[in-house]
Backbone atoms as SQL, in Angstrom:
CREATE TABLE atoms (id INTEGER PRIMARY KEY, chain TEXT, resi INTEGER, resn TEXT, atom TEXT, x REAL, y REAL, z REAL);
INSERT INTO atoms VALUES
  (1, 'A', 1, 'MET', 'N', 19.783, 4.781, 13.322),
  (2, 'A', 1, 'MET', 'CA', 19.367, 4.051, 12.246),
  (3, 'A', 1, 'MET', 'C', 20.207, 4.400, 11.094),
  (4, 'A', 2, 'ALA', 'N', 20.477, 3.546, 10.423),
  (5, 'A', 2, 'ALA', 'CA', 21.491, 3.931, 9.155),
  (6, 'A', 2, 'ALA', 'C', 20.671, 3.276, 8.084),
  (7, 'A', 3, 'GLY', 'N', 20.924, 3.957, 6.708),
  (8, 'A', 3, 'GLY', 'CA', 20.213, 3.440, 5.748),
  (9, 'A', 3, 'GLY', 'C', 18.468, 3.422, 5.407),
  (10, 'A', 4, 'GLY', 'N', 17.877, 3.051, 4.671),
  (11, 'A', 4, 'GLY', 'CA', 16.220, 3.220, 4.427),
  (12, 'A', 4, 'GLY', 'C', 15.835, 2.026, 5.366),
  (13, 'A', 5, 'GLY', 'N', 14.661, 2.313, 5.198),
  (14, 'A', 5, 'GLY', 'CA', 13.700, 1.235, 5.916),
  (15, 'A', 5, 'GLY', 'C', 13.035, 0.533, 4.595),
  (16, 'A', 6, 'GLY', 'N', 11.907, -0.309, 5.607),
  (17, 'A', 6, 'GLY', 'CA', 11.298, -1.267, 4.947),
  (18, 'A', 6, 'GLY', 'C', 9.807, -0.944, 4.471),
  (19, 'A', 7, 'VAL', 'N', 9.655, 0.394, 4.752),
  (20, 'A', 7, 'VAL', 'CA', 8.115, 0.888, 4.514),
  (21, 'A', 7, 'VAL', 'C', 8.338, 1.767, 3.606),
  (22, 'A', 8, 'LEU', 'N', 7.488, 1.666, 2.733),
  (23, 'A', 8, 'LEU', 'CA', 7.657, 2.768, 1.350),
  (24, 'A', 8, 'LEU', 'C', 6.070, 2.902, 0.902),
  (25, 'A', 9, 'SER', 'N', 5.656, 4.186, 0.545),
  (26, 'A', 9, 'SER', 'CA', 4.291, 4.446, -0.082),
  (27, 'A', 9, 'SER', 'C', 4.511, 4.904, -1.487),
  (28, 'A', 10, 'PHE', 'N', 3.343, 5.011, -2.258),
  (29, 'A', 10, 'PHE', 'CA', 3.615, 5.260, -3.528),
  (30, 'A', 10, 'PHE', 'C', 2.188, 5.314, -4.146),
  (31, 'A', 11, 'GLN', 'N', 2.014, 6.246, -5.005),
  (32, 'A', 11, 'GLN', 'CA', 0.293, 6.435, -5.588),
  (33, 'A', 11, 'GLN', 'C', 0.400, 5.554, -6.851),
  (34, 'A', 12, 'VAL', 'N', -0.979, 5.042, -7.032),
  (35, 'A', 12, 'VAL', 'CA', -1.447, 4.280, -8.194),
  (36, 'A', 12, 'VAL', 'C', -2.063, 4.926, -9.175),
  (37, 'A', 13, 'ALA', 'N', -1.790, 4.546, -10.486),
  (38, 'A', 13, 'ALA', 'CA', -2.573, 5.466, -11.577),
  (39, 'A', 13, 'ALA', 'C', -3.968, 4.680, -11.493),
  (40, 'A', 14, 'GLY', 'N', -4.957, 5.509, -11.563),
  (41, 'A', 14, 'GLY', 'CA', -6.232, 5.279, -11.943),
  (42, 'A', 14, 'GLY', 'C', -7.164, 5.211, -10.588),
  (43, 'A', 15, 'GLY', 'N', -6.529, 6.228, -9.583),
  (44, 'A', 15, 'GLY', 'CA', -7.653, 6.822, -8.499),
  (45, 'A', 15, 'GLY', 'C', -7.469, 5.642, -7.291),
  (46, 'A', 16, 'ALA', 'N', -8.283, 5.614, -6.754),
  (47, 'A', 16, 'ALA', 'CA', -9.018, 4.658, -5.654),
  (48, 'A', 16, 'ALA', 'C', -9.192, 3.223, -6.348),
  (49, 'A', 17, 'ALA', 'N', -9.780, 3.453, -7.390),
  (50, 'A', 17, 'ALA', 'CA', -10.017, 2.027, -8.291),
  (51, 'A', 17, 'ALA', 'C', -8.767, 1.413, -8.475),
  (52, 'A', 18, 'GLY', 'N', -7.841, 2.317, -9.201),
  (53, 'A', 18, 'GLY', 'CA', -6.546, 1.621, -9.325),
  (54, 'A', 18, 'GLY', 'C', -5.472, 0.895, -8.160),
  (55, 'A', 19, 'ALA', 'N', -5.815, 1.858, -7.243),
  (56, 'A', 19, 'ALA', 'CA', -5.104, 1.148, -6.168),
  (57, 'A', 19, 'ALA', 'C', -5.652, 0.180, -5.468),
  (58, 'A', 20, 'ARG', 'N', -6.968, -0.189, -5.444),
  (59, 'A', 20, 'ARG', 'CA', -7.772, -1.062, -5.104),
  (60, 'A', 20, 'ARG', 'C', -7.365, -2.322, -5.842),
  (61, 'A', 21, 'ALA', 'N', -7.313, -2.273, -7.315),
  (62, 'A', 21, 'ALA', 'CA', -7.365, -3.247, -8.309),
  (63, 'A', 21, 'ALA', 'C', -5.720, -3.873, -8.213),
  (64, 'A', 22, 'LEU', 'N', -4.882, -3.158, -7.412),
  (65, 'A', 22, 'LEU', 'CA', -3.283, -3.317, -7.234),
  (66, 'A', 22, 'LEU', 'C', -3.634, -4.233, -6.296),
  (67, 'A', 23, 'LEU', 'N', -4.257, -4.009, -5.075),
  (68, 'A', 23, 'LEU', 'CA', -4.359, -5.093, -3.994),
  (69, 'A', 23, 'LEU', 'C', -5.016, -6.350, -4.147),
  (70, 'A', 24, 'ASP', 'N', -5.965, -5.899, -5.083),
  (71, 'A', 24, 'ASP', 'CA', -6.788, -7.274, -5.210),
  (72, 'A', 24, 'ASP', 'C', -6.157, -8.176, -6.458),
  (73, 'A', 25, 'GLY', 'N', -5.142, -7.876, -6.917),
  (74, 'A', 25, 'GLY', 'CA', -4.098, -8.694, -7.746),
  (75, 'A', 25, 'GLY', 'C', -3.140, -9.339, -7.205),
  (76, 'A', 26, 'LEU', 'N', -2.675, -8.811, -5.869),
  (77, 'A', 26, 'LEU', 'CA', -1.908, -9.481, -5.500),
  (78, 'A', 26, 'LEU', 'C', -2.153, -11.042, -4.995),
  (79, 'A', 27, 'GLY', 'N', -1.147, -12.028, -4.949),
  (80, 'A', 27, 'GLY', 'CA', -1.394, -13.511, -4.223),
  (81, 'A', 27, 'GLY', 'C', -0.648, -13.577, -3.270),
  (82, 'A', 28, 'LEU', 'N', 0.439, -13.014, -2.981),
  (83, 'A', 28, 'LEU', 'CA', 1.695, -13.239, -1.925),
  (84, 'A', 28, 'LEU', 'C', 1.244, -12.275, -0.742),
  (85, 'A', 29, 'ILE', 'N', 1.206, -11.140, -1.220),
  (86, 'A', 29, 'ILE', 'CA', 1.446, -9.975, -0.187),
  (87, 'A', 29, 'ILE', 'C', 0.065, -9.822, 0.239),
  (88, 'A', 30, 'PRO', 'N', -0.430, -10.098, 1.338),
  (89, 'A', 30, 'PRO', 'CA', -1.975, -9.516, 2.206),
  (90, 'A', 30, 'PRO', 'C', -2.030, -8.372, 2.744),
  (91, 'A', 31, 'THR', 'N', -3.361, -7.903, 2.384),
  (92, 'A', 31, 'THR', 'CA', -3.572, -6.538, 2.815),
  (93, 'A', 31, 'THR', 'C', -3.597, -6.574, 4.427),
  (94, 'A', 32, 'ALA', 'N', -3.029, -5.892, 4.921),
  (95, 'A', 32, 'ALA', 'CA', -3.332, -5.728, 6.717),
  (96, 'A', 32, 'ALA', 'C', -2.476, -4.398, 7.034),
  (97, 'A', 33, 'THR', 'N', -2.779, -3.988, 8.251),
  (98, 'A', 33, 'THR', 'CA', -1.991, -3.019, 9.032),
  (99, 'A', 33, 'THR', 'C', -1.186, -3.498, 10.066),
  (100, 'A', 34, 'SER', 'N', 0.208, -3.488, 10.311),
  (101, 'A', 34, 'SER', 'CA', 0.780, -4.101, 11.195),
  (102, 'A', 34, 'SER', 'C', 2.221, -3.294, 11.418),
  (103, 'A', 35, 'LEU', 'N', 2.746, -3.121, 12.560),
  (104, 'A', 35, 'LEU', 'CA', 4.270, -2.495, 12.620),
  (105, 'A', 35, 'LEU', 'C', 5.233, -3.358, 12.976),
  (106, 'A', 36, 'GLY', 'N', 4.719, -4.473, 13.124),
  (107, 'A', 36, 'GLY', 'CA', 5.684, -5.693, 14.392),
  (108, 'A', 36, 'GLY', 'C', 5.947, -6.889, 13.795),
  (109, 'A', 37, 'GLY', 'N', 5.811, -7.070, 12.184),
  (110, 'A', 37, 'GLY', 'CA', 5.968, -8.740, 11.753),
  (111, 'A', 37, 'GLY', 'C', 7.039, -8.545, 10.853),
  (112, 'A', 38, 'VAL', 'N', 7.323, -9.670, 10.430),
  (113, 'A', 38, 'VAL', 'CA', 8.364, -10.096, 9.220),
  (114, 'A', 38, 'VAL', 'C', 7.716, -10.075, 8.034),
  (115, 'A', 39, 'GLU', 'N', 6.567, -10.040, 7.760),
  (116, 'A', 39, 'GLU', 'CA', 6.007, -10.621, 6.793),
  (117, 'A', 39, 'GLU', 'C', 5.817, -9.320, 5.483),
  (118, 'A', 40, 'ALA', 'N', 5.582, -9.303, 4.570),
  (119, 'A', 40, 'ALA', 'CA', 5.386, -8.037, 3.781),
  (120, 'A', 40, 'ALA', 'C', 3.699, -7.754, 4.045),
  (121, 'A', 41, 'LEU', 'N', 3.515, -6.573, 4.044),
  (122, 'A', 41, 'LEU', 'CA', 2.033, -6.427, 4.181),
  (123, 'A', 41, 'LEU', 'C', 1.545, -5.139, 3.452),
  (124, 'A', 42, 'ILE', 'N', 0.403, -4.938, 2.790),
  (125, 'A', 42, 'ILE', 'CA', 0.193, -3.801, 2.057),
  (126, 'A', 42, 'ILE', 'C', -1.328, -3.120, 2.541),
  (127, 'A', 43, 'GLU', 'N', -1.551, -1.907, 2.283),
  (128, 'A', 43, 'GLU', 'CA', -2.734, -1.208, 2.781),
  (129, 'A', 43, 'GLU', 'C', -2.604, 0.116, 2.042),
  (130, 'A', 44, 'LEU', 'N', -4.441, 0.360, 2.084),
  (131, 'A', 44, 'LEU', 'CA', -4.617, 1.534, 1.635),
  (132, 'A', 44, 'LEU', 'C', -4.665, 2.443, 2.732),
  (133, 'A', 45, 'PRO', 'N', -3.884, 3.450, 3.191),
  (134, 'A', 45, 'PRO', 'CA', -4.304, 4.359, 4.300),
  (135, 'A', 45, 'PRO', 'C', -5.511, 4.808, 4.366),
  (136, 'A', 46, 'THR', 'N', -6.374, 5.184, 3.387),
  (137, 'A', 46, 'THR', 'CA', -7.732, 5.782, 3.403),
  (138, 'A', 46, 'THR', 'C', -8.629, 4.827, 3.716),
  (139, 'A', 47, 'ASP', 'N', -8.444, 3.446, 3.856),
  (140, 'A', 47, 'ASP', 'CA', -9.070, 2.434, 4.434),
  (141, 'A', 47, 'ASP', 'C', -9.244, 2.613, 6.107),
  (142, 'A', 48, 'LEU', 'N', -8.439, 3.166, 6.484),
  (143, 'A', 48, 'LEU', 'CA', -8.588, 3.335, 7.909),
  (144, 'A', 48, 'LEU', 'C', -9.608, 4.186, 8.380),
  (145, 'A', 49, 'ASP', 'N', -10.441, 4.780, 7.558),
  (146, 'A', 49, 'ASP', 'CA', -11.613, 5.397, 7.642),
  (147, 'A', 49, 'ASP', 'C', -11.527, 6.211, 8.811),
  (148, 'A', 50, 'PHE', 'N', -10.801, 7.492, 8.723),
  (149, 'A', 50, 'PHE', 'CA', -10.505, 8.912, 9.308),
  (150, 'A', 50, 'PHE', 'C', -11.025, 9.720, 8.764),
  (151, 'A', 51, 'SER', 'N', -12.190, 10.702, 9.142),
  (152, 'A', 51, 'SER', 'CA', -12.527, 11.710, 8.525),
  (153, 'A', 51, 'SER', 'C', -11.326, 12.628, 8.322),
  (154, 'A', 52, 'GLY', 'N', -11.529, 13.773, 7.624),
  (155, 'A', 52, 'GLY', 'CA', -10.750, 15.012, 7.331),
  (156, 'A', 52, 'GLY', 'C', -10.740, 15.393, 8.655),
  (157, 'A', 53, 'GLU', 'N', -12.011, 15.728, 9.410),
  (158, 'A', 53, 'GLU', 'CA', -11.813, 16.387, 10.746),
  (159, 'A', 53, 'GLU', 'C', -11.029, 15.611, 11.796),
  (160, 'A', 54, 'GLU', 'N', -11.004, 14.371, 11.542),
  (161, 'A', 54, 'GLU', 'CA', -10.220, 13.397, 12.657),
  (162, 'A', 54, 'GLU', 'C', -8.792, 13.567, 12.423),
  (163, 'A', 55, 'LEU', 'N', -8.282, 13.824, 11.166),
  (164, 'A', 55, 'LEU', 'CA', -7.120, 13.818, 10.704),
  (165, 'A', 55, 'LEU', 'C', -6.631, 15.201, 11.075),
  (166, 'A', 56, 'GLY', 'N', -7.140, 16.180, 10.770),
  (167, 'A', 56, 'GLY', 'CA', -7.099, 17.705, 11.360),
  (168, 'A', 56, 'GLY', 'C', -6.902, 17.575, 12.559),
  (169, 'A', 57, 'ALA', 'N', -7.889, 16.994, 13.446),
  (170, 'A', 57, 'ALA', 'CA', -7.567, 17.135, 14.955),
  (171, 'A', 57, 'ALA', 'C', -6.461, 16.236, 15.469),
  (172, 'A', 58, 'ALA', 'N', -5.695, 15.536, 14.686),
  (173, 'A', 58, 'ALA', 'CA', -4.505, 14.518, 14.954),
  (174, 'A', 58, 'ALA', 'C', -3.411, 15.368, 14.908),
  (175, 'A', 59, 'GLY', 'N', -3.400, 16.662, 13.832),
  (176, 'A', 59, 'GLY', 'CA', -2.790, 17.315, 13.408),
  (177, 'A', 59, 'GLY', 'C', -2.050, 17.131, 12.052),
  (178, 'A', 60, 'ALA', 'N', -3.006, 16.247, 11.341),
  (179, 'A', 60, 'ALA', 'CA', -2.208, 16.097, 10.002),
  (180, 'A', 60, 'ALA', 'C', -2.813, 17.266, 8.989),
  (181, 'A', 61, 'GLU', 'N', -2.019, 17.707, 8.273),
  (182, 'A', 61, 'GLU', 'CA', -2.257, 19.193, 7.505),
  (183, 'A', 61, 'GLU', 'C', -2.648, 18.918, 6.155),
  (184, 'A', 62, 'VAL', 'N', -2.247, 17.593, 5.795),
  (185, 'A', 62, 'VAL', 'CA', -2.479, 16.943, 4.401),
  (186, 'A', 62, 'VAL', 'C', -3.607, 15.932, 4.096),
  (187, 'A', 63, 'GLN', 'N', -4.419, 15.886, 3.232),
  (188, 'A', 63, 'GLN', 'CA', -5.374, 14.822, 3.123),
  (189, 'A', 63, 'GLN', 'C', -4.500, 13.814, 2.339),
  (190, 'A', 64, 'VAL', 'N', -4.874, 12.631, 2.750),
  (191, 'A', 64, 'VAL', 'CA', -4.121, 11.311, 2.239),
  (192, 'A', 64, 'VAL', 'C', -4.799, 10.802, 0.752),
  (193, 'A', 65, 'PRO', 'N', -3.964, 10.818, -0.454),
  (194, 'A', 65, 'PRO', 'CA', -4.548, 10.732, -1.719),
  (195, 'A', 65, 'PRO', 'C', -5.360, 9.079, -1.693),
  (196, 'A', 66, 'SER', 'N', -6.575, 9.215, -2.186),
  (197, 'A', 66, 'SER', 'CA', -7.065, 7.977, -2.487),
  (198, 'A', 66, 'SER', 'C', -6.225, 6.698, -3.172),
  (199, 'A', 67, 'ASN', 'N', -5.396, 7.185, -3.571),
  (200, 'A', 67, 'ASN', 'CA', -4.691, 6.085, -4.774),
  (201, 'A', 67, 'ASN', 'C', -3.248, 5.882, -3.994),
  (202, 'A', 68, 'LEU', 'N', -3.002, 6.252, -2.783),
  (203, 'A', 68, 'LEU', 'CA', -1.909, 6.153, -2.139),
  (204, 'A', 68, 'LEU', 'C', -1.814, 4.442, -1.206),
  (205, 'A', 69, 'VAL', 'N', -0.690, 4.149, -1.561),
  (206, 'A', 69, 'VAL', 'CA', -0.508, 2.509, -0.925),
  (207, 'A', 69, 'VAL', 'C', 0.591, 2.687, 0.060),
  (208, 'A', 70, 'ARG', 'N', 0.499, 1.889, 1.067),
  (209, 'A', 70, 'ARG', 'CA', 1.533, 1.874, 1.932),
  (210, 'A', 70, 'ARG', 'C', 2.268, 0.200, 2.045),
  (211, 'A', 71, 'LEU', 'N', 3.449, 0.196, 1.673),
  (212, 'A', 71, 'LEU', 'CA', 3.814, -1.470, 1.729),
  (213, 'A', 71, 'LEU', 'C', 5.047, -1.480, 2.613),
  (214, 'A', 72, 'SER', 'N', 4.656, -2.317, 3.566),
  (215, 'A', 72, 'SER', 'CA', 5.752, -2.590, 4.158),
  (216, 'A', 72, 'SER', 'C', 6.592, -4.309, 3.656),
  (217, 'A', 73, 'VAL', 'N', 7.708, -3.903, 3.375),
  (218, 'A', 73, 'VAL', 'CA', 8.423, -5.066, 2.726),
  (219, 'A', 73, 'VAL', 'C', 8.864, -6.029, 3.819),
  (220, 'A', 74, 'GLY', 'N', 8.510, -7.109, 3.686),
  (221, 'A', 74, 'GLY', 'CA', 9.109, -8.317, 4.568),
  (222, 'A', 74, 'GLY', 'C', 10.252, -9.085, 4.284),
  (223, 'A', 75, 'LEU', 'N', 10.294, -10.203, 4.917),
  (224, 'A', 75, 'LEU', 'CA', 11.453, -11.000, 4.783),
  (225, 'A', 75, 'LEU', 'C', 11.560, -12.239, 3.634),
  (226, 'A', 76, 'GLU', 'N', 10.312, -12.234, 2.778),
  (227, 'A', 76, 'GLU', 'CA', 10.206, -12.911, 1.980),
  (228, 'A', 76, 'GLU', 'C', 11.174, -12.747, 0.679),
  (229, 'A', 77, 'ASP', 'N', 11.333, -14.228, -0.281),
  (230, 'A', 77, 'ASP', 'CA', 12.384, -13.959, -1.190),
  (231, 'A', 77, 'ASP', 'C', 11.779, -12.535, -2.106),
  (232, 'A', 78, 'PRO', 'N', 13.044, -11.572, -2.327),
  (233, 'A', 78, 'PRO', 'CA', 12.787, -10.376, -2.888),
  (234, 'A', 78, 'PRO', 'C', 12.173, -10.644, -4.442),
  (235, 'A', 79, 'ALA', 'N', 12.409, -11.785, -4.960),
  (236, 'A', 79, 'ALA', 'CA', 11.898, -12.266, -6.195),
  (237, 'A', 79, 'ALA', 'C', 10.513, -12.336, -6.331),
  (238, 'A', 80, 'ASP', 'N', 9.977, -13.276, -5.207),
  (239, 'A', 80, 'ASP', 'CA', 8.548, -13.446, -5.045),
  (240, 'A', 80, 'ASP', 'C', 7.978, -12.180, -4.901),
  (241, 'A', 81, 'LEU', 'N', 8.496, -11.269, -3.844),
  (242, 'A', 81, 'LEU', 'CA', 7.758, -9.942, -3.795),
  (243, 'A', 81, 'LEU', 'C', 7.474, -9.071, -5.138),
  (244, 'A', 82, 'ILE', 'N', 8.848, -9.105, -5.984),
  (245, 'A', 82, 'ILE', 'CA', 8.825, -8.641, -7.061),
  (246, 'A', 82, 'ILE', 'C', 7.687, -9.145, -7.901),
  (247, 'A', 83, 'ALA', 'N', 7.691, -10.367, -8.203),
  (248, 'A', 83, 'ALA', 'CA', 6.685, -10.941, -9.060),
  (249, 'A', 83, 'ALA', 'C', 4.925, -10.478, -8.492),
  (250, 'A', 84, 'ASP', 'N', 4.873, -10.577, -7.280),
  (251, 'A', 84, 'ASP', 'CA', 3.604, -10.325, -6.864),
  (252, 'A', 84, 'ASP', 'C', 3.257, -8.951, -7.104),
  (253, 'A', 85, 'LEU', 'N', 4.120, -8.103, -6.839),
  (254, 'A', 85, 'LEU', 'CA', 3.927, -6.808, -7.250),
  (255, 'A', 85, 'LEU', 'C', 3.669, -6.368, -8.835),
  (256, 'A', 86, 'GLN', 'N', 4.287, -7.264, -9.737),
  (257, 'A', 86, 'GLN', 'CA', 4.354, -7.175, -11.004),
  (258, 'A', 86, 'GLN', 'C', 2.756, -7.441, -11.382),
  (259, 'A', 87, 'GLN', 'N', 2.170, -8.864, -10.479),
  (260, 'A', 87, 'GLN', 'CA', 1.238, -9.348, -11.137),
  (261, 'A', 87, 'GLN', 'C', -0.235, -8.376, -10.660),
  (262, 'A', 88, 'GLY', 'N', 0.230, -7.640, -9.421),
  (263, 'A', 88, 'GLY', 'CA', -0.821, -6.661, -8.829),
  (264, 'A', 88, 'GLY', 'C', -0.905, -5.085, -10.159),
  (265, 'A', 89, 'MET', 'N', 0.361, -5.096, -10.372),
  (266, 'A', 89, 'MET', 'CA', 0.428, -3.714, -11.487),
  (267, 'A', 89, 'MET', 'C', -0.253, -4.311, -12.762),
  (268, 'A', 90, 'ALA', 'N', 0.067, -5.355, -13.203),
  (269, 'A', 90, 'ALA', 'CA', -0.649, -5.886, -14.507),
  (270, 'A', 90, 'ALA', 'C', -2.291, -5.993, -14.331),
  (271, 'A', 91, 'ALA', 'N', -2.885, -6.134, -12.820),
  (272, 'A', 91, 'ALA', 'CA', -4.220, -5.956, -12.723),
  (273, 'A', 91, 'ALA', 'C', -4.884, -4.656, -12.845),
  (274, 'A', 92, 'VAL', 'N', -3.823, -3.779, -12.556),
  (275, 'A', 92, 'VAL', 'CA', -4.371, -2.000, -12.616),
  (276, 'A', 92, 'VAL', 'C', -4.164, -2.128, -14.196),
  (277, 'A', 93, 'ALA', 'N', -3.234, -2.283, -14.789),
  (278, 'A', 93, 'ALA', 'CA', -3.121, -2.085, -16.606),
  (279, 'A', 93, 'ALA', 'C', -4.211, -2.819, -16.810),
  (280, 'A', 94, 'ALA', 'N', -4.826, -3.948, -16.416),
  (281, 'A', 94, 'ALA', 'CA', -5.948, -4.587, -17.144),
  (282, 'A', 94, 'ALA', 'C', -7.137, -3.936, -17.005),
  (283, 'A', 95, 'ARG', 'N', -7.259, -2.893, -15.949),
  (284, 'A', 95, 'ARG', 'CA', -8.573, -2.070, -15.808),
  (285, 'A', 95, 'ARG', 'C', -8.847, -0.994, -16.795),
  (286, 'A', 96, 'LYS', 'N', -7.709, -0.816, -17.529),
  (287, 'A', 96, 'LYS', 'CA', -7.970, 0.302, -18.732),
  (288, 'A', 96, 'LYS', 'C', -8.371, -0.055, -19.763);
């Protein structure tokens, strides 16, 4: 595989509440977990409900931050995705 991939993770200001505000502020990108679609998806990995003990048993050495967001970029128009993410970020900023 050459070049970058279509999945990225980032942390949102404001902890878990900030990350939730981002997802709640989106209108186009749905919250879902998938590896096989062509549509953009976003999720909070901490919503997967794995305990620290389960993560450790699976070999995870680092706890997942509560404000970590995983975005799988889809084939939608880039301008639409950018506008939706800006809308979500505005919802985070409005919390303050």
